[in-house]
PDB file as gemmi writes it, atoms N, CA and C in Angstrom:
CRYST1    1.000    1.000    1.000  90.00  90.00  90.00 P 1                      
ATOM      1  N   MET A   1      -1.844 -87.807  86.700  1.00  0.00           N  
ATOM      2  CA  MET A   1      -0.524 -87.663  86.296  1.00  0.00           C  
ATOM      3  C   MET A   1      -0.297 -88.381  84.891  1.00  0.00           C  
ATOM      4  N   ILE A   2      -1.041 -89.541  84.855  1.00  0.00           N  
ATOM      5  CA  ILE A   2      -0.851 -90.394  83.684  1.00  0.00           C  
ATOM      6  C   ILE A   2      -1.577 -89.718  82.484  1.00  0.00           C  
ATOM      7  N   ASP A   3      -2.613 -88.929  82.736  1.00  0.00           N  
ATOM      8  CA  ASP A   3      -3.347 -88.233  81.721  1.00  0.00           C  
ATOM      9  C   ASP A   3      -2.368 -87.359  80.977  1.00  0.00           C  
ATOM     10  N   ILE A   4      -1.545 -86.619  81.714  1.00  0.00           N  
ATOM     11  CA  ILE A   4      -0.594 -85.641  81.078  1.00  0.00           C  
ATOM     12  C   ILE A   4       0.342 -86.482  80.191  1.00  0.00           C  
ATOM     13  N   GLY A   5       0.833 -87.598  80.627  1.00  0.00           N  
ATOM     14  CA  GLY A   5       1.715 -88.407  79.850  1.00  0.00           C  
ATOM     15  C   GLY A   5       1.045 -88.928  78.552  1.00  0.00           C  
ATOM     16  N   ILE A   6      -0.167 -89.307  78.680  1.00  0.00           N  
ATOM     17  CA  ILE A   6      -0.965 -89.776  77.492  1.00  0.00           C  
ATOM     18  C   ILE A   6      -1.144 -88.559  76.575  1.00  0.00           C  
ATOM     19  N   MET A   7      -1.451 -87.523  77.039  1.00  0.00           N  
ATOM     20  CA  MET A   7      -1.574 -86.296  76.218  1.00  0.00           C  
ATOM     21  C   MET A   7      -0.333 -85.974  75.441  1.00  0.00           C  
ATOM     22  N   VAL A   8       0.839 -85.994  76.124  1.00  0.00           N  
ATOM     23  CA  VAL A   8       2.074 -85.786  75.491  1.00  0.00           C  
ATOM     24  C   VAL A   8       2.366 -86.723  74.445  1.00  0.00           C  
ATOM     25  N   ALA A   9       2.046 -88.002  74.646  1.00  0.00           N  
ATOM     26  CA  ALA A   9       2.245 -89.083  73.663  1.00  0.00           C  
ATOM     27  C   ALA A   9       1.394 -88.846  72.463  1.00  0.00           C  
ATOM     28  N   LEU A  10       0.105 -88.422  72.677  1.00  0.00           N  
ATOM     29  CA  LEU A  10      -0.680 -88.176  71.553  1.00  0.00           C  
ATOM     30  C   LEU A  10      -0.279 -86.984  70.719  1.00  0.00           C  
ATOM     31  N   ILE A  11       0.275 -86.022  71.345  1.00  0.00           N  
ATOM     32  CA  ILE A  11       0.797 -84.803  70.629  1.00  0.00           C  
ATOM     33  C   ILE A  11       2.017 -85.303  69.720  1.00  0.00           C  
ATOM     34  N   ILE A  12       2.880 -86.043  70.383  1.00  0.00           N  
ATOM     35  CA  ILE A  12       4.014 -86.547  69.589  1.00  0.00           C  
ATOM     36  C   ILE A  12       3.639 -87.402  68.524  1.00  0.00           C  
ATOM     37  N   LEU A  13       2.683 -88.240  68.664  1.00  0.00           N  
ATOM     38  CA  LEU A  13       2.106 -89.104  67.599  1.00  0.00           C  
ATOM     39  C   LEU A  13       1.490 -88.330  66.543  1.00  0.00           C  
ATOM     40  N   ALA A  14       0.602 -87.324  66.843  1.00  0.00           N  
ATOM     41  CA  ALA A  14       0.017 -86.424  65.894  1.00  0.00           C  
ATOM     42  C   ALA A  14       1.053 -85.710  65.041  1.00  0.00           C  
ATOM     43  N   SER A  15       2.004 -85.170  65.682  1.00  0.00           N  
ATOM     44  CA  SER A  15       3.026 -84.380  64.923  1.00  0.00           C  
ATOM     45  C   SER A  15       3.882 -85.321  64.026  1.00  0.00           C  
ATOM     46  N   ALA A  16       4.095 -86.529  64.440  1.00  0.00           N  
ATOM     47  CA  ALA A  16       4.865 -87.605  63.594  1.00  0.00           C  
ATOM     48  C   ALA A  16       3.961 -87.867  62.348  1.00  0.00           C  
ATOM     49  N   VAL A  17       2.696 -88.095  62.533  1.00  0.00           N  
ATOM     50  CA  VAL A  17       1.873 -88.432  61.426  1.00  0.00           C  
ATOM     51  C   VAL A  17       1.711 -87.312  60.405  1.00  0.00           C  
ATOM     52  N   HIS A  18       1.633 -86.094  61.089  1.00  0.00           N  
ATOM     53  CA  HIS A  18       1.515 -84.987  60.177  1.00  0.00           C  
ATOM     54  C   HIS A  18       2.784 -84.748  59.364  1.00  0.00           C  
ATOM     55  N   LYS A  19       3.928 -84.939  59.965  1.00  0.00           N  
ATOM     56  CA  LYS A  19       5.213 -84.808  59.261  1.00  0.00           C  
ATOM     57  C   LYS A  19       5.307 -85.867  58.195  1.00  0.00           C  
ATOM     58  N   TYR A  20       4.946 -87.089  58.429  1.00  0.00           N  
ATOM     59  CA  TYR A  20       4.977 -88.222  57.474  1.00  0.00           C  
ATOM     60  C   TYR A  20       4.182 -87.794  56.312  1.00  0.00           C  
ATOM     61  N   ILE A  21       2.934 -87.463  56.556  1.00  0.00           N  
ATOM     62  CA  ILE A  21       2.075 -87.129  55.412  1.00  0.00           C  
ATOM     63  C   ILE A  21       2.557 -86.010  54.581  1.00  0.00           C  
ATOM     64  N   GLU A  22       3.066 -84.883  55.321  1.00  0.00           N  
ATOM     65  CA  GLU A  22       3.553 -83.733  54.640  1.00  0.00           C  
ATOM     66  C   GLU A  22       4.776 -84.119  53.718  1.00  0.00           C  
ATOM     67  N   ARG A  23       5.659 -84.886  54.325  1.00  0.00           N  
ATOM     68  CA  ARG A  23       6.956 -85.210  53.548  1.00  0.00           C  
ATOM     69  C   ARG A  23       6.634 -86.291  52.390  1.00  0.00           C  
ATOM     70  N   ARG A  24       5.739 -87.136  52.539  1.00  0.00           N  
ATOM     71  CA  ARG A  24       5.398 -88.112  51.723  1.00  0.00           C  
ATOM     72  C   ARG A  24       4.946 -87.527  50.300  1.00  0.00           C  
ATOM     73  N   GLY A  25       4.115 -86.422  50.415  1.00  0.00           N  
ATOM     74  CA  GLY A  25       3.598 -85.707  49.259  1.00  0.00           C  
ATOM     75  C   GLY A  25       4.586 -84.743  48.558  1.00  0.00           C  
ATOM     76  N   LYS A  26       5.691 -84.510  49.115  1.00  0.00           N  
ATOM     77  CA  LYS A  26       6.659 -83.526  48.584  1.00  0.00           C  
ATOM     78  C   LYS A  26       7.870 -84.140  48.163  1.00  0.00           C  
ATOM     79  N   ASP A  27       8.225 -83.939  46.880  1.00  0.00           N  
ATOM     80  CA  ASP A  27       9.499 -84.467  46.324  1.00  0.00           C  
ATOM     81  C   ASP A  27      10.427 -83.272  46.056  1.00  0.00           C  
ATOM     82  N   SER A  28      10.044 -82.033  46.246  1.00  0.00           N  
ATOM     83  CA  SER A  28      10.834 -80.963  45.884  1.00  0.00           C  
ATOM     84  C   SER A  28      11.761 -80.475  47.049  1.00  0.00           C  
ATOM     85  N   ILE A  29      12.684 -79.621  46.750  1.00  0.00           N  
ATOM     86  CA  ILE A  29      13.505 -79.146  47.794  1.00  0.00           C  
ATOM     87  C   ILE A  29      12.791 -77.945  48.625  1.00  0.00           C  
ATOM     88  N   PRO A  30      12.818 -78.199  50.018  1.00  0.00           N  
ATOM     89  CA  PRO A  30      12.096 -77.204  50.818  1.00  0.00           C  
ATOM     90  C   PRO A  30      12.726 -75.783  50.818  1.00  0.00           C  
ATOM     91  N   SER A  31      11.880 -74.828  50.900  1.00  0.00           N  
ATOM     92  CA  SER A  31      12.307 -73.395  50.928  1.00  0.00           C  
ATOM     93  C   SER A  31      12.984 -73.149  52.265  1.00  0.00           C  
ATOM     94  N   ASP A  32      13.471 -71.968  52.451  1.00  0.00           N  
ATOM     95  CA  ASP A  32      14.129 -71.606  53.781  1.00  0.00           C  
ATOM     96  C   ASP A  32      13.212 -71.597  54.888  1.00  0.00           C  
ATOM     97  N   ALA A  33      12.050 -70.995  54.593  1.00  0.00           N  
ATOM     98  CA  ALA A  33      11.066 -71.020  55.721  1.00  0.00           C  
ATOM     99  C   ALA A  33      10.592 -72.331  56.128  1.00  0.00           C  
ATOM    100  N   GLU A  34      10.411 -73.185  55.074  1.00  0.00           N  
ATOM    101  CA  GLU A  34       9.891 -74.577  55.356  1.00  0.00           C  
ATOM    102  C   GLU A  34      10.964 -75.326  56.125  1.00  0.00           C  
ATOM    103  N   SER A  35      12.277 -75.111  55.787  1.00  0.00           N  
ATOM    104  CA  SER A  35      13.369 -75.774  56.460  1.00  0.00           C  
ATOM    105  C   SER A  35      13.408 -75.294  57.928  1.00  0.00           C  
ATOM    106  N   ARG A  36      13.239 -74.092  58.202  1.00  0.00           N  
ATOM    107  CA  ARG A  36      13.202 -73.579  59.580  1.00  0.00           C  
ATOM    108  C   ARG A  36      12.112 -74.162  60.342  1.00  0.00           C  
ATOM    109  N   LEU A  37      10.887 -74.218  59.679  1.00  0.00           N  
ATOM    110  CA  LEU A  37       9.743 -74.856  60.368  1.00  0.00           C  
ATOM    111  C   LEU A  37       9.999 -76.326  60.678  1.00  0.00           C  
ATOM    112  N   ILE A  38      10.537 -77.021  59.743  1.00  0.00           N  
ATOM    113  CA  ILE A  38      10.816 -78.470  60.049  1.00  0.00           C  
ATOM    114  C   ILE A  38      11.857 -78.611  61.192  1.00  0.00           C  
ATOM    115  N   GLU A  39      12.771 -77.778  61.231  1.00  0.00           N  
ATOM    116  CA  GLU A  39      13.786 -77.845  62.371  1.00  0.00           C  
ATOM    117  C   GLU A  39      13.134 -77.502  63.577  1.00  0.00           C  
ATOM    118  N   ARG A  40      12.219 -76.553  63.655  1.00  0.00           N  
ATOM    119  CA  ARG A  40      11.583 -76.187  64.972  1.00  0.00           C  
ATOM    120  C   ARG A  40      10.612 -77.268  65.378  1.00  0.00           C  
ATOM    121  N   ILE A  41       9.934 -77.962  64.445  1.00  0.00           N  
ATOM    122  CA  ILE A  41       9.116 -79.098  64.777  1.00  0.00           C  
ATOM    123  C   ILE A  41       9.979 -80.233  65.333  1.00  0.00           C  
ATOM    124  N   ASP A  42      11.109 -80.512  64.653  1.00  0.00           N  
ATOM    125  CA  ASP A  42      12.010 -81.519  65.228  1.00  0.00           C  
ATOM    126  C   ASP A  42      12.372 -81.242  66.669  1.00  0.00           C  
ATOM    127  N   GLU A  43      12.785 -79.968  66.948  1.00  0.00           N  
ATOM    128  CA  GLU A  43      13.172 -79.600  68.208  1.00  0.00           C  
ATOM    129  C   GLU A  43      12.007 -79.771  69.227  1.00  0.00           C  
ATOM    130  N   LEU A  44      10.756 -79.400  68.806  1.00  0.00           N  
ATOM    131  CA  LEU A  44       9.642 -79.526  69.708  1.00  0.00           C  
ATOM    132  C   LEU A  44       9.471 -80.995  70.053  1.00  0.00           C  
ATOM    133  N   GLU A  45       9.575 -81.833  68.958  1.00  0.00           N  
ATOM    134  CA  GLU A  45       9.400 -83.358  69.256  1.00  0.00           C  
ATOM    135  C   GLU A  45      10.345 -83.774  70.231  1.00  0.00           C  
ATOM    136  N   ARG A  46      11.662 -83.342  70.125  1.00  0.00           N  
ATOM    137  CA  ARG A  46      12.701 -83.859  71.178  1.00  0.00           C  
ATOM    138  C   ARG A  46      12.366 -83.393  72.530  1.00  0.00           C  
ATOM    139  N   ARG A  47      11.819 -82.133  72.665  1.00  0.00           N  
ATOM    140  CA  ARG A  47      11.488 -81.575  73.885  1.00  0.00           C  
ATOM    141  C   ARG A  47      10.294 -82.368  74.534  1.00  0.00           C  
ATOM    142  N   LEU A  48       9.287 -82.642  73.692  1.00  0.00           N  
ATOM    143  CA  LEU A  48       8.166 -83.335  74.127  1.00  0.00           C  
ATOM    144  C   LEU A  48       8.554 -84.785  74.545  1.00  0.00           C  
ATOM    145  N   THR A  49       9.432 -85.381  73.827  1.00  0.00           N  
ATOM    146  CA  THR A  49       9.907 -86.698  74.220  1.00  0.00           C  
ATOM    147  C   THR A  49      10.613 -86.599  75.561  1.00  0.00           C  
ATOM    148  N   ASP A  50      11.408 -85.676  75.807  1.00  0.00           N  
ATOM    149  CA  ASP A  50      12.105 -85.462  77.034  1.00  0.00           C  
ATOM    150  C   ASP A  50      11.086 -85.352  78.237  1.00  0.00           C  
ATOM    151  N   ILE A  51      10.051 -84.497  77.946  1.00  0.00           N  
ATOM    152  CA  ILE A  51       8.939 -84.292  78.959  1.00  0.00           C  
ATOM    153  C   ILE A  51       8.245 -85.539  79.267  1.00  0.00           C  
ATOM    154  N   GLN A  52       8.008 -86.340  78.232  1.00  0.00           N  
ATOM    155  CA  GLN A  52       7.280 -87.650  78.307  1.00  0.00           C  
ATOM    156  C   GLN A  52       8.197 -88.507  79.267  1.00  0.00           C  
ATOM    157  N   ASP A  53       9.499 -88.578  79.005  1.00  0.00           N  
ATOM    158  CA  ASP A  53      10.391 -89.408  79.857  1.00  0.00           C  
ATOM    159  C   ASP A  53      10.376 -88.961  81.253  1.00  0.00           C  
ATOM    160  N   VAL A  54      10.358 -87.732  81.533  1.00  0.00           N  
ATOM    161  CA  VAL A  54      10.230 -87.166  82.807  1.00  0.00           C  
ATOM    162  C   VAL A  54       8.943 -87.576  83.502  1.00  0.00           C  
ATOM    163  N   MET A  55       7.929 -87.463  82.834  1.00  0.00           N  
ATOM    164  CA  MET A  55       6.536 -87.793  83.343  1.00  0.00           C  
ATOM    165  C   MET A  55       6.502 -89.243  83.712  1.00  0.00           C  
ATOM    166  N   ILE A  56       7.061 -90.118  82.804  1.00  0.00           N  
ATOM    167  CA  ILE A  56       7.047 -91.535  83.088  1.00  0.00           C  
ATOM    168  C   ILE A  56       7.883 -91.776  84.329  1.00  0.00           C  
ATOM    169  N   THR A  57       9.026 -91.213  84.437  1.00  0.00           N  
ATOM    170  CA  THR A  57       9.801 -91.380  85.664  1.00  0.00           C  
ATOM    171  C   THR A  57       9.076 -90.981  86.922  1.00  0.00           C  
ATOM    172  N   ILE A  58       8.601 -89.770  86.829  1.00  0.00           N  
ATOM    173  CA  ILE A  58       7.765 -89.347  88.145  1.00  0.00           C  
ATOM    174  C   ILE A  58       6.664 -90.237  88.405  1.00  0.00           C  
ATOM    175  N   ASP A  59       5.989 -90.740  87.414  1.00  0.00           N  
ATOM    176  CA  ASP A  59       4.903 -91.601  87.701  1.00  0.00           C  
ATOM    177  C   ASP A  59       5.324 -92.918  88.274  1.00  0.00           C  
ATOM    178  N   GLU A  60       6.377 -93.440  87.804  1.00  0.00           N  
ATOM    179  CA  GLU A  60       7.011 -94.660  88.337  1.00  0.00           C  
ATOM    180  C   GLU A  60       7.403 -94.437  89.860  1.00  0.00           C  
ATOM    181  N   LYS A  61       8.026 -93.372  90.116  1.00  0.00           N  
ATOM    182  CA  LYS A  61       8.390 -93.017  91.535  1.00  0.00           C  
ATOM    183  C   LYS A  61       7.301 -92.938  92.453  1.00  0.00           C  
ATOM    184  N   LEU A  62       6.166 -92.294  91.920  1.00  0.00           N  
ATOM    185  CA  LEU A  62       4.959 -92.205  92.709  1.00  0.00           C  
ATOM    186  C   LEU A  62       4.185 -93.601  92.893  1.00  0.00           C  
ATOM    187  N   ASP A  63       4.314 -94.510  91.959  1.00  0.00           N  
ATOM    188  CA  ASP A  63       3.765 -95.719  92.097  1.00  0.00           C  
ATOM    189  C   ASP A  63       4.484 -96.530  93.077  1.00  0.00           C  
ATOM    190  N   ARG A  64       5.834 -96.357  93.214  1.00  0.00           N  
ATOM    191  CA  ARG A  64       6.573 -97.110  94.257  1.00  0.00           C  
ATOM    192  C   ARG A  64       6.213 -96.812  95.633  1.00  0.00           C  
ATOM    193  N   LYS A  65       5.759 -95.509  95.922  1.00  0.00           N  
ATOM    194  CA  LYS A  65       5.467 -95.066  97.263  1.00  0.00           C  
ATOM    195  C   LYS A  65       4.129 -95.618  97.723  1.00  0.00           C  
TER     196      LYS A  65                                                      
END                                                                             
């Protein structure tokens, strides 16, 4: 169960690093397609964070038993 949580955390970390590197190198105004992609990535990160929170809660409940 903890393995899944670690994998989710690694995915979030990798996407954050990728976004940081991508935005650091660009000083121009993003195109429409790029803006939509960035919005989708942000939504994915929020969902992954929610999943990670749920996994942590489940793991804590299982540890109590």
